[in-house]
N, C-alpha and C positions, 0 to 999 in steps of 0.2 A: 732667550729672552726675545731674540729679534727672528725666530724661527716662525713664520706662518702657519705652520702645522705643526707645531710643538704643543707641549702641555699647556704654556700661556699663551695660547693663539688668540684669546681674547683681550690681552693686554700687551700688543706689540709695541715697544719702543723703537722706532725706526732711527738708524744711523747713529746708535750710541758707540763710541770709542771707550777705549779702557780710560783715558784720562778723564772722560766725562764723570765715571762714577765718583771722582773727586768731588763732585759738586753735590752739595745734599740736596738739592733742589730735584736730582735724578735719582741719587743712590737710596734715599729713604724711600720713594715711592718702589722703586724696583724691589727693595726687600721685604715692603709691607705687603705687595702683590705676590712675591715669591712664597713669603710664610704662610699667606692666606690660602695659597693653592695647597703647599704641605699639609695645612690644617685639613683641608677639603680630603685630601688624600689618605690621610691618617684616619680620619673619620669613616671613609669607606672602609678601610681595612678592618677597622676594629668594631665597626657596626653601632657605635656609640660615640657621644663628644668625646674629643681628645683632650688629654690634658696637657700642659705647656712642655712637659717631659716627652711626653709623646709626639708631640708636633717637632720637638729637637730631634729626636729620634728617627722621625721620618725624614727630616732634612739631611741626616747624616746616612740615610740608607740602612739603619739599624733597627728598624722598629719591630720587626720579626726576627732578628736574630737572637741566638742563645751564646754569643760569644762573649770574650772578656771584653772586647772592644766596646759593647753594648755598655757593659756596666763601668767601664772607664768613663766614657760619656757622660752617662747619667753622674756619676760622682763629681765631674768636673763641673757638668750644667748646676750642680746643686750648689758647689762650693761658690762658683761664681755669682749665680743668683743669690745666695746668702749675702755675701758683699755688697750686691746693688740694695738689698732690701734692708740690711743693718742701720739702726740708727747713728 
């Protein structure tokens, strides 16, 4: 996040320390920008709009994987997402 030549070079947060990540005013914008970047990367790899599952798989580095890790990640995501959306 602080690398001027890295993949988030347009969104540099200068002088962020690990303890700063406990501050929601810093942590939430960082997370949103990071996931936005992962969404664009996933869409570039897929050639179409990415689903929420595909964005998470890109975040975990498993988008193009055929491993059991990918299946486990999808199952866990669906389980946790289900908890969040349950009434």
